[in-house]
Structure formats: C-alpha cells, structure tokens
HTML snippet that shows the backbone in 3Dmol.js (N, CA, C, O; Angstrom):
<script src="https://3Dmol.org/build/3Dmol-min.js"></script>
<div id="view" style="width:600px;height:400px;position:relative"></div>
<script>
const pdb = `
ATOM      1  N   MET A   1      20.609  -8.545 -55.455  1.00  0.00           N
ATOM      2  CA  MET A   1      20.629  -9.578 -54.493  1.00  0.00           C
ATOM      3  C   MET A   1      20.642  -9.131 -53.019  1.00  0.00           C
ATOM      4  O   MET A   1      19.983  -9.703 -52.151  1.00  0.00           O
ATOM      5  N   TYR A   2      21.442  -8.063 -52.795  1.00  0.00           N
ATOM      6  CA  TYR A   2      21.463  -7.394 -51.504  1.00  0.00           C
ATOM      7  C   TYR A   2      20.249  -6.688 -51.196  1.00  0.00           C
ATOM      8  O   TYR A   2      19.860  -6.563 -50.034  1.00  0.00           O
ATOM      9  N   ARG A   3      19.600  -6.196 -52.242  1.00  0.00           N
ATOM     10  CA  ARG A   3      18.406  -5.405 -51.994  1.00  0.00           C
ATOM     11  C   ARG A   3      17.334  -6.504 -51.417  1.00  0.00           C
ATOM     12  O   ARG A   3      16.641  -6.241 -50.434  1.00  0.00           O
ATOM     13  N   TYR A   4      17.264  -7.599 -52.019  1.00  0.00           N
ATOM     14  CA  TYR A   4      16.212  -8.535 -51.484  1.00  0.00           C
ATOM     15  C   TYR A   4      16.557  -8.984 -50.121  1.00  0.00           C
ATOM     16  O   TYR A   4      15.645  -9.185 -49.320  1.00  0.00           O
ATOM     17  N   LEU A   5      17.830  -9.165 -49.773  1.00  0.00           N
ATOM     18  CA  LEU A   5      18.265  -9.592 -48.524  1.00  0.00           C
ATOM     19  C   LEU A   5      17.913  -8.470 -47.467  1.00  0.00           C
ATOM     20  O   LEU A   5      17.495  -8.748 -46.343  1.00  0.00           O
ATOM     21  N   ALA A   6      18.098  -7.289 -47.879  1.00  0.00           N
ATOM     22  CA  ALA A   6      17.758  -5.975 -46.989  1.00  0.00           C
ATOM     23  C   ALA A   6      16.260  -6.018 -46.851  1.00  0.00           C
ATOM     24  O   ALA A   6      15.786  -5.807 -45.734  1.00  0.00           O
ATOM     25  N   VAL A   7      15.474  -6.266 -47.857  1.00  0.00           N
ATOM     26  CA  VAL A   7      14.052  -6.202 -47.664  1.00  0.00           C
ATOM     27  C   VAL A   7      13.612  -7.345 -46.791  1.00  0.00           C
ATOM     28  O   VAL A   7      12.720  -7.115 -45.974  1.00  0.00           O
ATOM     29  N   ALA A   8      14.108  -8.496 -46.863  1.00  0.00           N
ATOM     30  CA  ALA A   8      13.725  -9.617 -46.166  1.00  0.00           C
ATOM     31  C   ALA A   8      14.146  -9.413 -44.632  1.00  0.00           C
ATOM     32  O   ALA A   8      13.360  -9.741 -43.744  1.00  0.00           O
ATOM     33  N   VAL A   9      15.372  -8.879 -44.344  1.00  0.00           N
ATOM     34  CA  VAL A   9      15.689  -8.583 -42.956  1.00  0.00           C
ATOM     35  C   VAL A   9      14.819  -7.528 -42.274  1.00  0.00           C
ATOM     36  O   VAL A   9      14.435  -7.622 -41.108  1.00  0.00           O
ATOM     37  N   SER A  10      14.530  -6.470 -43.139  1.00  0.00           N
ATOM     38  CA  SER A  10      13.580  -5.420 -42.730  1.00  0.00           C
ATOM     39  C   SER A  10      12.288  -5.946 -42.312  1.00  0.00           C
ATOM     40  O   SER A  10      11.767  -5.615 -41.247  1.00  0.00           O
ATOM     41  N   LEU A  11      11.722  -6.825 -43.201  1.00  0.00           N
ATOM     42  CA  LEU A  11      10.392  -7.536 -42.827  1.00  0.00           C
ATOM     43  C   LEU A  11      10.459  -8.243 -41.591  1.00  0.00           C
ATOM     44  O   LEU A  11       9.582  -8.110 -40.738  1.00  0.00           O
ATOM     45  N   VAL A  12      11.484  -9.013 -41.438  1.00  0.00           N
ATOM     46  CA  VAL A  12      11.596  -9.919 -40.233  1.00  0.00           C
ATOM     47  C   VAL A  12      11.725  -9.018 -39.040  1.00  0.00           C
ATOM     48  O   VAL A  12      11.102  -9.366 -38.037  1.00  0.00           O
ATOM     49  N   LEU A  13      12.427  -7.924 -38.989  1.00  0.00           N
ATOM     50  CA  LEU A  13      12.769  -6.973 -37.783  1.00  0.00           C
ATOM     51  C   LEU A  13      11.558  -6.265 -37.632  1.00  0.00           C
ATOM     52  O   LEU A  13      11.212  -6.041 -36.472  1.00  0.00           O
ATOM     53  N   SER A  14      10.775  -5.829 -38.627  1.00  0.00           N
ATOM     54  CA  SER A  14       9.534  -5.091 -38.388  1.00  0.00           C
ATOM     55  C   SER A  14       8.533  -5.961 -37.695  1.00  0.00           C
ATOM     56  O   SER A  14       7.820  -5.539 -36.784  1.00  0.00           O
ATOM     57  N   GLY A  15       8.497  -7.218 -38.162  1.00  0.00           N
ATOM     58  CA  GLY A  15       7.528  -8.135 -37.604  1.00  0.00           C
ATOM     59  C   GLY A  15       7.799  -8.359 -35.982  1.00  0.00           C
ATOM     60  O   GLY A  15       6.863  -8.507 -35.195  1.00  0.00           O
ATOM     61  N   CYS A  16       9.028  -8.367 -35.623  1.00  0.00           N
ATOM     62  CA  CYS A  16       9.321  -8.459 -34.261  1.00  0.00           C
ATOM     63  C   CYS A  16       8.928  -7.167 -33.481  1.00  0.00           C
ATOM     64  O   CYS A  16       8.569  -7.192 -32.304  1.00  0.00           O
ATOM     65  N   GLY A  17       9.021  -6.096 -34.196  1.00  0.00           N
ATOM     66  CA  GLY A  17       8.616  -4.795 -33.575  1.00  0.00           C
ATOM     67  C   GLY A  17       7.093  -4.726 -33.445  1.00  0.00           C
ATOM     68  O   GLY A  17       6.623  -4.151 -32.464  1.00  0.00           O
ATOM     69  N   VAL A  18       6.361  -5.222 -34.282  1.00  0.00           N
ATOM     70  CA  VAL A  18       4.980  -5.300 -34.138  1.00  0.00           C
ATOM     71  C   VAL A  18       4.572  -6.124 -32.967  1.00  0.00           C
ATOM     72  O   VAL A  18       3.673  -5.761 -32.208  1.00  0.00           O
ATOM     73  N   GLU A  19       5.284  -7.314 -32.813  1.00  0.00           N
ATOM     74  CA  GLU A  19       4.959  -8.154 -31.708  1.00  0.00           C
ATOM     75  C   GLU A  19       5.285  -7.538 -30.408  1.00  0.00           C
ATOM     76  O   GLU A  19       4.509  -7.661 -29.460  1.00  0.00           O
ATOM     77  N   VAL A  20       6.491  -6.824 -30.302  1.00  0.00           N
ATOM     78  CA  VAL A  20       6.822  -6.160 -29.118  1.00  0.00           C
ATOM     79  C   VAL A  20       5.792  -5.029 -28.835  1.00  0.00           C
ATOM     80  O   VAL A  20       5.393  -4.861 -27.683  1.00  0.00           O
ATOM     81  N   ALA A  21       5.378  -4.298 -29.795  1.00  0.00           N
ATOM     82  CA  ALA A  21       4.322  -3.233 -29.676  1.00  0.00           C
ATOM     83  C   ALA A  21       3.077  -3.703 -29.091  1.00  0.00           C
ATOM     84  O   ALA A  21       2.498  -3.150 -28.156  1.00  0.00           O
ATOM     85  N   GLY A  22       2.648  -4.901 -29.777  1.00  0.00           N
ATOM     86  CA  GLY A  22       1.391  -5.557 -29.215  1.00  0.00           C
ATOM     87  C   GLY A  22       1.483  -5.982 -27.858  1.00  0.00           C
ATOM     88  O   GLY A  22       0.516  -5.778 -27.125  1.00  0.00           O
ATOM     89  N   THR A  23       2.556  -6.573 -27.393  1.00  0.00           N
ATOM     90  CA  THR A  23       2.790  -7.072 -26.125  1.00  0.00           C
ATOM     91  C   THR A  23       2.806  -5.836 -25.072  1.00  0.00           C
ATOM     92  O   THR A  23       2.337  -5.917 -23.937  1.00  0.00           O
ATOM     93  N   ALA A  24       3.371  -4.768 -25.580  1.00  0.00           N
ATOM     94  CA  ALA A  24       3.499  -3.664 -24.676  1.00  0.00           C
ATOM     95  C   ALA A  24       2.032  -2.949 -24.447  1.00  0.00           C
ATOM     96  O   ALA A  24       1.724  -2.441 -23.368  1.00  0.00           O
ATOM     97  N   ALA A  25       1.230  -2.971 -25.513  1.00  0.00           N
ATOM     98  CA  ALA A  25      -0.066  -2.575 -25.548  1.00  0.00           C
ATOM     99  C   ALA A  25      -0.921  -3.396 -24.493  1.00  0.00           C
ATOM    100  O   ALA A  25      -1.654  -2.895 -23.640  1.00  0.00           O
ATOM    101  N   VAL A  26      -0.718  -4.609 -24.682  1.00  0.00           N
ATOM    102  CA  VAL A  26      -1.599  -5.505 -23.711  1.00  0.00           C
ATOM    103  C   VAL A  26      -1.064  -5.293 -22.328  1.00  0.00           C
ATOM    104  O   VAL A  26      -1.852  -5.252 -21.384  1.00  0.00           O
ATOM    105  N   SER A  27       0.201  -5.157 -22.152  1.00  0.00           N
ATOM    106  CA  SER A  27       0.777  -4.972 -20.748  1.00  0.00           C
ATOM    107  C   SER A  27       0.287  -3.652 -20.158  1.00  0.00           C
ATOM    108  O   SER A  27       0.018  -3.548 -18.961  1.00  0.00           O
ATOM    109  N   GLY A  28       0.170  -2.593 -21.073  1.00  0.00           N
ATOM    110  CA  GLY A  28      -0.332  -1.259 -20.636  1.00  0.00           C
ATOM    111  C   GLY A  28      -1.643  -1.395 -20.190  1.00  0.00           C
ATOM    112  O   GLY A  28      -1.988  -0.925 -19.106  1.00  0.00           O
ATOM    113  N   VAL A  29      -2.545  -2.103 -21.055  1.00  0.00           N
ATOM    114  CA  VAL A  29      -3.965  -2.258 -20.599  1.00  0.00           C
ATOM    115  C   VAL A  29      -4.186  -2.914 -19.285  1.00  0.00           C
ATOM    116  O   VAL A  29      -5.063  -2.550 -18.502  1.00  0.00           O
ATOM    117  N   ALA A  30      -3.331  -3.927 -19.063  1.00  0.00           N
ATOM    118  CA  ALA A  30      -3.324  -4.775 -17.798  1.00  0.00           C
ATOM    119  C   ALA A  30      -2.929  -3.843 -16.582  1.00  0.00           C
ATOM    120  O   ALA A  30      -3.479  -3.920 -15.483  1.00  0.00           O
ATOM    121  N   LYS A  31      -1.961  -2.995 -16.881  1.00  0.00           N
ATOM    122  CA  LYS A  31      -1.398  -2.045 -15.754  1.00  0.00           C
ATOM    123  C   LYS A  31      -2.532  -1.016 -15.464  1.00  0.00           C
ATOM    124  O   LYS A  31      -2.754  -0.675 -14.302  1.00  0.00           O
ATOM    125  N   ALA A  32      -3.202  -0.550 -16.438  1.00  0.00           N
ATOM    126  CA  ALA A  32      -4.322   0.419 -16.292  1.00  0.00           C
ATOM    127  C   ALA A  32      -5.361  -0.146 -15.580  1.00  0.00           C
ATOM    128  O   ALA A  32      -5.912   0.532 -14.713  1.00  0.00           O
ATOM    129  N   GLN A  33      -5.739  -1.338 -15.815  1.00  0.00           N
ATOM    130  CA  GLN A  33      -6.770  -2.039 -15.064  1.00  0.00           C
ATOM    131  C   GLN A  33      -6.255  -2.269 -13.620  1.00  0.00           C
ATOM    132  O   GLN A  33      -7.043  -2.047 -12.701  1.00  0.00           O
ATOM    133  N   GLU A  34      -5.115  -2.656 -13.368  1.00  0.00           N
ATOM    134  CA  GLU A  34      -4.597  -2.767 -12.015  1.00  0.00           C
ATOM    135  C   GLU A  34      -4.678  -1.590 -11.239  1.00  0.00           C
ATOM    136  O   GLU A  34      -5.067  -1.590 -10.070  1.00  0.00           O
ATOM    137  N   ALA A  35      -4.267  -0.441 -11.954  1.00  0.00           N
ATOM    138  CA  ALA A  35      -4.412   0.815 -11.253  1.00  0.00           C
ATOM    139  C   ALA A  35      -5.786   1.284 -10.930  1.00  0.00           C
ATOM    140  O   ALA A  35      -6.028   1.933  -9.912  1.00  0.00           O
ATOM    141  N   LYS A  36      -6.736   0.927 -11.863  1.00  0.00           N
ATOM    142  CA  LYS A  36      -8.080   1.227 -11.506  1.00  0.00           C
ATOM    143  C   LYS A  36      -8.670   0.456 -10.262  1.00  0.00           C
ATOM    144  O   LYS A  36      -9.394   0.948  -9.397  1.00  0.00           O
ATOM    145  N   GLN A  37      -8.230  -0.829 -10.336  1.00  0.00           N
ATOM    146  CA  GLN A  37      -8.685  -1.586  -9.120  1.00  0.00           C
ATOM    147  C   GLN A  37      -8.074  -1.125  -7.885  1.00  0.00           C
ATOM    148  O   GLN A  37      -8.723  -1.213  -6.843  1.00  0.00           O
ATOM    149  N   ALA A  38      -6.786  -0.596  -7.884  1.00  0.00           N
ATOM    150  CA  ALA A  38      -6.119  -0.155  -6.636  1.00  0.00           C
ATOM    151  C   ALA A  38      -6.811   1.128  -6.256  1.00  0.00           C
ATOM    152  O   ALA A  38      -6.985   1.366  -5.061  1.00  0.00           O
ATOM    153  N   GLN A  39      -7.186   1.902  -7.103  1.00  0.00           N
ATOM    154  CA  GLN A  39      -7.954   3.198  -6.869  1.00  0.00           C
ATOM    155  C   GLN A  39      -9.268   2.833  -6.249  1.00  0.00           C
ATOM    156  O   GLN A  39      -9.707   3.500  -5.313  1.00  0.00           O
ATOM    157  N   GLN A  40      -9.915   1.797  -6.733  1.00  0.00           N
ATOM    158  CA  GLN A  40     -11.184   1.483  -6.150  1.00  0.00           C
ATOM    159  C   GLN A  40     -10.951   0.877  -4.742  1.00  0.00           C
ATOM    160  O   GLN A  40     -11.781   1.142  -3.872  1.00  0.00           O
ATOM    161  N   ASN A  41      -9.924   0.109  -4.454  1.00  0.00           N
ATOM    162  CA  ASN A  41      -9.660  -0.586  -3.230  1.00  0.00           C
ATOM    163  C   ASN A  41      -9.320   0.621  -2.302  1.00  0.00           C
ATOM    164  O   ASN A  41      -9.835   0.609  -1.184  1.00  0.00           O
ATOM    165  N   LEU A  42      -8.557   1.599  -2.624  1.00  0.00           N
ATOM    166  CA  LEU A  42      -8.324   2.748  -1.834  1.00  0.00           C
ATOM    167  C   LEU A  42      -9.523   3.580  -1.397  1.00  0.00           C
ATOM    168  O   LEU A  42      -9.616   4.105  -0.287  1.00  0.00           O
ATOM    169  N   GLU A  43     -10.461   3.657  -2.399  1.00  0.00           N
ATOM    170  CA  GLU A  43     -11.640   4.533  -2.088  1.00  0.00           C
ATOM    171  C   GLU A  43     -12.503   3.638  -1.009  1.00  0.00           C
ATOM    172  O   GLU A  43     -13.047   4.165  -0.039  1.00  0.00           O
ATOM    173  N   ARG A  44     -12.562   2.367  -1.256  1.00  0.00           N
ATOM    174  CA  ARG A  44     -13.275   1.484  -0.320  1.00  0.00           C
ATOM    175  C   ARG A  44     -12.746   1.441   1.101  1.00  0.00           C
ATOM    176  O   ARG A  44     -13.478   1.467   2.090  1.00  0.00           O
ATOM    177  N   PHE A  45     -11.500   1.376   1.131  1.00  0.00           N
ATOM    178  CA  PHE A  45     -10.722   1.519   2.456  1.00  0.00           C
ATOM    179  C   PHE A  45     -10.904   2.810   3.157  1.00  0.00           C
ATOM    180  O   PHE A  45     -11.077   2.870   4.375  1.00  0.00           O
ATOM    181  N   GLN A  46     -10.861   3.900   2.334  1.00  0.00           N
ATOM    182  CA  GLN A  46     -11.205   5.203   2.950  1.00  0.00           C
ATOM    183  C   GLN A  46     -12.488   5.349   3.490  1.00  0.00           C
ATOM    184  O   GLN A  46     -12.708   5.951   4.541  1.00  0.00           O
ATOM    185  N   GLN A  47     -13.397   4.776   2.749  1.00  0.00           N
ATOM    186  CA  GLN A  47     -14.940   4.764   3.269  1.00  0.00           C
ATOM    187  C   GLN A  47     -14.985   4.068   4.592  1.00  0.00           C
ATOM    188  O   GLN A  47     -15.501   4.600   5.575  1.00  0.00           O
ATOM    189  N   LYS A  48     -14.419   2.822   4.618  1.00  0.00           N
ATOM    190  CA  LYS A  48     -14.445   2.005   5.928  1.00  0.00           C
ATOM    191  C   LYS A  48     -13.787   2.690   7.008  1.00  0.00           C
ATOM    192  O   LYS A  48     -14.251   2.666   8.148  1.00  0.00           O
ATOM    193  N   LEU A  49     -12.704   3.315   6.699  1.00  0.00           N
ATOM    194  CA  LEU A  49     -11.854   4.147   7.714  1.00  0.00           C
ATOM    195  C   LEU A  49     -12.681   5.267   8.216  1.00  0.00           C
ATOM    196  O   LEU A  49     -12.699   5.488   9.427  1.00  0.00           O
ATOM    197  N   ASP A  50     -13.376   6.003   7.385  1.00  0.00           N
ATOM    198  CA  ASP A  50     -14.223   7.159   7.743  1.00  0.00           C
ATOM    199  C   ASP A  50     -15.249   6.616   8.634  1.00  0.00           C
ATOM    200  O   ASP A  50     -15.428   7.154   9.726  1.00  0.00           O
ATOM    201  N   ALA A  51     -15.940   5.599   8.273  1.00  0.00           N
ATOM    202  CA  ALA A  51     -17.083   4.911   9.060  1.00  0.00           C
ATOM    203  C   ALA A  51     -16.596   4.405  10.327  1.00  0.00           C
ATOM    204  O   ALA A  51     -17.392   4.478  11.263  1.00  0.00           O
ATOM    205  N   ALA A  52     -15.417   3.891  10.559  1.00  0.00           N
ATOM    206  CA  ALA A  52     -14.888   3.431  11.769  1.00  0.00           C
ATOM    207  C   ALA A  52     -14.532   4.590  12.526  1.00  0.00           C
ATOM    208  O   ALA A  52     -14.694   4.490  13.742  1.00  0.00           O
ATOM    209  N   THR A  53     -14.043   5.759  12.043  1.00  0.00           N
ATOM    210  CA  THR A  53     -13.696   6.875  12.834  1.00  0.00           C
ATOM    211  C   THR A  53     -14.892   7.504  13.358  1.00  0.00           C
ATOM    212  O   THR A  53     -14.918   7.942  14.508  1.00  0.00           O
ATOM    213  N   GLN A  54     -16.009   7.580  12.474  1.00  0.00           N
ATOM    214  CA  GLN A  54     -17.277   8.207  12.930  1.00  0.00           C
ATOM    215  C   GLN A  54     -17.905   7.448  14.056  1.00  0.00           C
ATOM    216  O   GLN A  54     -18.424   8.037  15.004  1.00  0.00           O
ATOM    217  N   ALA A  55     -17.857   6.048  13.952  1.00  0.00           N
ATOM    218  CA  ALA A  55     -18.393   5.224  15.037  1.00  0.00           C
ATOM    219  C   ALA A  55     -17.599   5.424  16.219  1.00  0.00           C
ATOM    220  O   ALA A  55     -18.172   5.597  17.295  1.00  0.00           O
ATOM    221  N   GLY A  56     -16.267   5.419  16.137  1.00  0.00           N
ATOM    222  CA  GLY A  56     -15.568   5.703  17.390  1.00  0.00           C
ATOM    223  C   GLY A  56     -15.813   7.060  18.037  1.00  0.00           C
ATOM    224  O   GLY A  56     -15.819   7.168  19.263  1.00  0.00           O
ATOM    225  N   GLN A  57     -16.008   8.061  17.254  1.00  0.00           N
ATOM    226  CA  GLN A  57     -16.326   9.312  17.756  1.00  0.00           C
ATOM    227  C   GLN A  57     -17.843   9.424  18.378  1.00  0.00           C
ATOM    228  O   GLN A  57     -18.134  10.238  19.254  1.00  0.00           O
ATOM    229  N   GLN A  58     -18.630   8.630  17.887  1.00  0.00           N
ATOM    230  CA  GLN A  58     -20.106   8.420  18.361  1.00  0.00           C
ATOM    231  C   GLN A  58     -19.976   7.742  19.770  1.00  0.00           C
ATOM    232  O   GLN A  58     -20.588   8.176  20.745  1.00  0.00           O
ATOM    233  N   ARG A  59     -19.116   6.615  19.825  1.00  0.00           N
ATOM    234  CA  ARG A  59     -18.992   5.927  21.118  1.00  0.00           C
ATOM    235  C   ARG A  59     -18.377   6.810  22.249  1.00  0.00           C
ATOM    236  O   ARG A  59     -18.763   6.726  23.415  1.00  0.00           O
ATOM    237  N   LEU A  60     -17.367   7.687  21.820  1.00  0.00           N
ATOM    238  CA  LEU A  60     -16.806   8.616  22.769  1.00  0.00           C
ATOM    239  C   LEU A  60     -17.939   9.688  23.277  1.00  0.00           C
ATOM    240  O   LEU A  60     -17.983  10.079  24.443  1.00  0.00           O
ATOM    241  N   THR A  61     -18.792  10.085  22.321  1.00  0.00           N
ATOM    242  CA  THR A  61     -19.810  10.980  22.736  1.00  0.00           C
ATOM    243  C   THR A  61     -20.838  10.329  23.583  1.00  0.00           C
ATOM    244  O   THR A  61     -21.332  10.900  24.555  1.00  0.00           O
ATOM    245  N   ASP A  62     -21.151   9.148  23.213  1.00  0.00           N
ATOM    246  CA  ASP A  62     -22.032   8.475  24.107  1.00  0.00           C
ATOM    247  C   ASP A  62     -21.593   8.138  25.483  1.00  0.00           C
ATOM    248  O   ASP A  62     -22.371   8.136  26.437  1.00  0.00           O
ATOM    249  N   ALA A  63     -20.276   7.842  25.572  1.00  0.00           N
ATOM    250  CA  ALA A  63     -19.681   7.439  26.894  1.00  0.00           C
ATOM    251  C   ALA A  63     -19.531   8.797  27.757  1.00  0.00           C
ATOM    252  O   ALA A  63     -19.672   8.773  28.979  1.00  0.00           O
ATOM    253  N   ASP A  64     -19.248   9.937  27.076  1.00  0.00           N
ATOM    254  CA  ASP A  64     -19.212  11.227  27.872  1.00  0.00           C
ATOM    255  C   ASP A  64     -20.554  11.569  28.345  1.00  0.00           C
ATOM    256  O   ASP A  64     -20.673  12.043  29.475  1.00  0.00           O
ATOM    257  N   LYS A  65     -21.654  11.363  27.545  1.00  0.00           N
ATOM    258  CA  LYS A  65     -22.885  11.636  28.072  1.00  0.00           C
ATOM    259  C   LYS A  65     -23.398  10.816  29.119  1.00  0.00           C
ATOM    260  O   LYS A  65     -24.202  11.272  29.932  1.00  0.00           O
ATOM    261  N   ALA A  66     -22.941   9.486  29.163  1.00  0.00           N
ATOM    262  CA  ALA A  66     -23.314   8.468  30.170  1.00  0.00           C
ATOM    263  C   ALA A  66     -22.555   8.820  31.433  1.00  0.00           C
ATOM    264  O   ALA A  66     -23.071   8.565  32.521  1.00  0.00           O
ATOM    265  N   SER A  67     -21.347   9.397  31.358  1.00  0.00           N
ATOM    266  CA  SER A  67     -20.533   9.489  32.598  1.00  0.00           C
ATOM    267  C   SER A  67     -20.964  10.912  33.211  1.00  0.00           C
ATOM    268  O   SER A  67     -20.677  11.197  34.374  1.00  0.00           O
ATOM    269  N   ALA A  68     -21.651  11.768  32.393  1.00  0.00           N
ATOM    270  CA  ALA A  68     -21.990  13.116  32.933  1.00  0.00           C
ATOM    271  C   ALA A  68     -23.372  12.929  33.653  1.00  0.00           C
ATOM    272  O   ALA A  68     -23.821  13.875  34.300  1.00  0.00           O
ATOM    273  N   GLN A  69     -23.972  11.905  33.581  1.00  0.00           N
ATOM    274  CA  GLN A  69     -25.304  11.824  34.234  1.00  0.00           C
ATOM    275  C   GLN A  69     -25.170  11.288  35.582  1.00  0.00           C
ATOM    276  O   GLN A  69     -26.166  11.143  36.290  1.00  0.00           O
TER     277      GLN A  69
END
`;
const viewer = $3Dmol.createViewer("view");
viewer.addModel(pdb, "pdb");
viewer.setStyle({}, {cartoon: {color: "spectrum"}});
viewer.zoomTo();
viewer.render();
</script>
C-alpha cells in the first residue's frame, strides 16, 4: 500500500518538475532572444553614434577651411 502511495506521490512531483523545467526552458529562450535584440540595438546605436561623430568632425573641418580663406 505504501509502495503505491510513494509511486503516486513520485509521479505527481516529477510531473511538477517537468512543468517547471519546461517553463524555465521557455523563459531561457525568451531571455536569449531579448539579449540578442539588445545586442542588435547596441550595434545600431554605435553605428549611428559613429556616423554622427564623423559628420561633426566633417563640419568642424569644413568650418576651419572656410574660416582660413
């Protein structure tokens, strides 16, 4: 009798463990996707920042040339 009860309790608890593991896996995939998107956003921001810096440098160079004439 106790053996059947122990088996039943084990099955119920292992089922909960599977659900928790499945939820953790889905959560992990979602976090990985968020991290990938954050990295892509960072790269786009860096490109825009580099372009803005380069444009600012070009304006300074052009202004220096114009004031030297």
